[in-house]
Backbone as a chain_set.jsonl record, in Angstrom:
{"seq": "MDSHHTPVHVTHIKISYSHGWALSTDYNECTLRTLFDKADKYMYENKQQSKLGRRD", "coords": {"N": [[-46.82, 22.919, 83.128], [-45.199, 23.449, 86.153], [-43.647, 20.87, 87.974], [-43.496, 21.14, 90.691], [-45.619, 22.479, 91.701], [-48.841, 22.409, 93.141], [-52.031, 21.666, 91.876], [-54.789, 23.938, 92.156], [-58.01, 23.687, 93.444], [-61.099, 25.105, 92.94], [-63.94, 25.869, 94.775], [-67.254, 26.736, 94.341], [-69.364, 28.765, 96.177], [-72.607, 29.601, 97.051], [-73.831, 32.666, 98.198], [-76.152, 34.378, 100.112], [-78.09, 37.195, 101.183], [-80.043, 39.167, 103.438], [-81.784, 42.205, 104.036], [-82.694, 44.91, 106.167], [-84.152, 47.925, 107.349], [-84.782, 50.838, 109.36], [-86.203, 53.994, 110.087], [-85.811, 56.529, 112.478], [-87.439, 58.732, 112.387], [-89.827, 57.817, 111.461], [-91.38, 56.88, 113.511], [-93.16, 57.67, 116.468], [-91.86, 58.737, 119.613], [-89.546, 57.119, 119.513], [-87.271, 54.51, 120.262], [-83.961, 53.131, 120.479], [-84.169, 50.39, 120.647], [-86.7, 50.006, 119.5], [-86.106, 50.735, 116.853], [-84.248, 48.708, 116.145], [-85.914, 46.459, 116.397], [-87.888, 46.987, 114.44], [-86.292, 47.133, 112.108], [-85.316, 44.522, 112.112], [-87.689, 43.111, 111.698], [-88.337, 43.998, 109.1], [-86.147, 42.978, 107.767], [-86.583, 40.237, 108.005], [-88.953, 40.015, 106.52], [-87.931, 40.733, 104.004], [-86.202, 38.609, 103.619], [-88.005, 36.466, 103.4], [-89.362, 37.206, 101.046], [-87.237, 37.091, 99.251], [-86.655, 34.371, 99.279], [-88.925, 33.366, 98.032], [-88.561, 34.173, 95.402], [-86.203, 33.006, 94.656], [-84.088, 30.73, 92.929], [-82.736, 27.781, 93.537]], "CA": [[-46.915, 23.261, 84.531], [-44.046, 23.044, 86.955], [-43.985, 19.687, 88.776], [-43.438, 21.483, 92.115], [-46.838, 23.189, 92.075], [-50.041, 21.598, 93.301], [-53.197, 22.35, 91.293], [-55.757, 24.493, 93.099], [-59.395, 23.415, 93.078], [-61.962, 26.171, 93.441], [-65.319, 25.489, 95.05], [-68.146, 27.898, 94.309], [-70.335, 28.768, 97.262], [-73.619, 30.647, 96.914], [-74.044, 33.479, 99.393], [-77.317, 35.254, 100.007], [-78.235, 38.06, 102.351], [-81.278, 39.924, 103.559], [-81.537, 43.502, 104.661], [-83.828, 45.611, 106.742], [-83.761, 49.199, 107.942], [-85.862, 51.627, 109.936], [-85.85, 55.39, 110.365], [-86.399, 57.008, 113.73], [-88.461, 59.746, 112.092], [-91.072, 57.14, 111.093], [-92.064, 56.413, 114.709], [-93.211, 58.587, 117.611], [-91.19, 58.254, 120.821], [-88.727, 56.003, 119.048], [-86.071, 54.135, 120.999], [-83.038, 52.314, 119.702], [-84.761, 49.043, 120.629], [-87.757, 50.043, 118.489], [-85.475, 50.713, 115.53], [-83.717, 47.361, 115.906], [-87.044, 45.547, 116.202], [-88.49, 47.265, 113.124], [-85.337, 46.73, 111.071], [-85.297, 43.065, 112.124], [-88.942, 42.696, 111.062], [-88.22, 44.242, 107.663], [-85.158, 42.032, 107.247], [-87.256, 38.941, 107.906], [-89.852, 40.11, 105.362], [-87.087, 40.713, 102.818], [-85.702, 37.239, 103.497], [-89.1, 35.636, 102.897], [-89.575, 37.58, 99.645], [-86.097, 36.589, 98.485], [-86.814, 32.923, 99.153], [-89.968, 33.095, 97.053], [-88.071, 34.442, 94.064], [-84.896, 32.386, 94.44], [-84.021, 29.411, 92.301], [-81.499, 27.113, 93.984]], "C": [[-45.694, 22.692, 85.249], [-44.457, 21.886, 87.87], [-43.959, 19.975, 90.283], [-44.694, 22.213, 92.595], [-48.014, 22.227, 92.134], [-51.214, 22.348, 92.685], [-54.153, 22.824, 92.384], [-57.153, 24.196, 92.573], [-60.273, 24.466, 93.732], [-63.371, 25.615, 93.619], [-66.154, 26.755, 95.064], [-69.213, 27.743, 95.385], [-71.308, 29.914, 97.027], [-73.787, 31.362, 98.246], [-75.274, 34.344, 99.146], [-77.378, 36.109, 101.273], [-79.602, 38.727, 102.311], [-80.964, 41.216, 104.275], [-82.839, 44.065, 105.21], [-83.335, 46.899, 107.379], [-84.997, 49.902, 108.462], [-85.335, 53.02, 110.241], [-86.544, 55.858, 111.639], [-87.499, 58.034, 113.487], [-89.798, 59.12, 111.711], [-91.915, 56.74, 112.306], [-92.023, 57.47, 115.803], [-92.538, 57.936, 118.813], [-90.342, 57.012, 120.515], [-87.521, 55.776, 119.954], [-85.171, 53.332, 120.068], [-83.574, 50.885, 119.591], [-85.855, 48.959, 119.566], [-87.162, 49.966, 117.09], [-84.921, 49.338, 115.196], [-84.849, 46.378, 115.623], [-87.686, 45.737, 114.832], [-87.566, 46.82, 111.997], [-85.275, 45.207, 110.974], [-86.547, 42.508, 111.438], [-88.847, 42.859, 109.552], [-87.188, 43.312, 107.025], [-85.793, 40.656, 107.061], [-88.206, 38.931, 106.709], [-89.068, 40.045, 104.058], [-86.573, 39.297, 102.561], [-86.779, 36.324, 102.92], [-89.369, 35.934, 101.422], [-88.459, 37.038, 98.761], [-86.213, 35.089, 98.262], [-87.872, 32.568, 98.118], [-89.476, 33.248, 95.622], [-86.776, 33.734, 93.708], [-85.041, 31.023, 93.78], [-82.685, 28.785, 92.679], [-81.113, 26.007, 93.041]], "O": [[-45.238, 21.586, 84.96], [-45.526, 21.936, 88.478], [-44.365, 19.122, 91.072], [-44.81, 22.528, 93.779], [-48.161, 21.347, 91.286], [-51.383, 23.541, 92.938], [-54.298, 22.17, 93.417], [-57.444, 24.426, 91.399], [-60.196, 24.687, 94.94], [-63.918, 24.973, 92.722], [-65.802, 27.733, 95.724], [-69.876, 26.71, 95.478], [-70.896, 31.057, 96.829], [-73.874, 30.725, 99.296], [-75.409, 34.964, 98.091], [-76.784, 35.772, 102.297], [-80.228, 38.827, 101.255], [-79.996, 41.306, 105.029], [-83.931, 43.724, 104.756], [-82.218, 46.951, 107.893], [-86.118, 49.599, 108.054], [-84.173, 53.196, 110.606], [-87.732, 55.604, 111.839], [-88.4, 58.179, 114.313], [-90.806, 59.824, 111.645], [-93.053, 56.302, 112.141], [-90.987, 58.09, 116.042], [-92.636, 56.724, 119.005], [-90.436, 55.993, 121.2], [-86.842, 56.72, 120.359], [-85.594, 52.91, 118.992], [-83.439, 50.251, 118.545], [-85.939, 47.98, 118.824], [-87.652, 49.222, 116.241], [-85.104, 48.852, 114.08], [-84.749, 45.557, 114.711], [-87.991, 44.763, 114.144], [-88.016, 46.196, 111.035], [-85.191, 44.66, 109.874], [-86.463, 41.54, 110.683], [-89.234, 41.961, 108.804], [-87.342, 42.907, 105.873], [-85.552, 39.992, 106.052], [-88.259, 37.95, 105.967], [-89.488, 39.38, 103.112], [-86.519, 38.847, 101.417], [-86.496, 35.501, 102.05], [-89.58, 35.012, 100.635], [-88.713, 36.578, 97.648], [-85.903, 34.593, 97.179], [-87.731, 31.576, 97.402], [-89.926, 32.53, 94.729], [-86.299, 33.848, 92.579], [-85.984, 30.276, 94.04], [-81.633, 29.207, 92.199], [-80.103, 25.337, 93.255]]}, "num_chains": 1, "name": "protein.A"}
């Protein structure tokens, strides 16, 4: 190794994500707010399920 180069140390970071989605056709008189609320609810449920199955 060249004496002018500094070694690089790599740190591994775990990244997780949750997802949720909603379709306007699934709800009568659907608003954008309704879709966001439903998608947020499903994302939270997905997050809880992921935590149950995750091994840290």
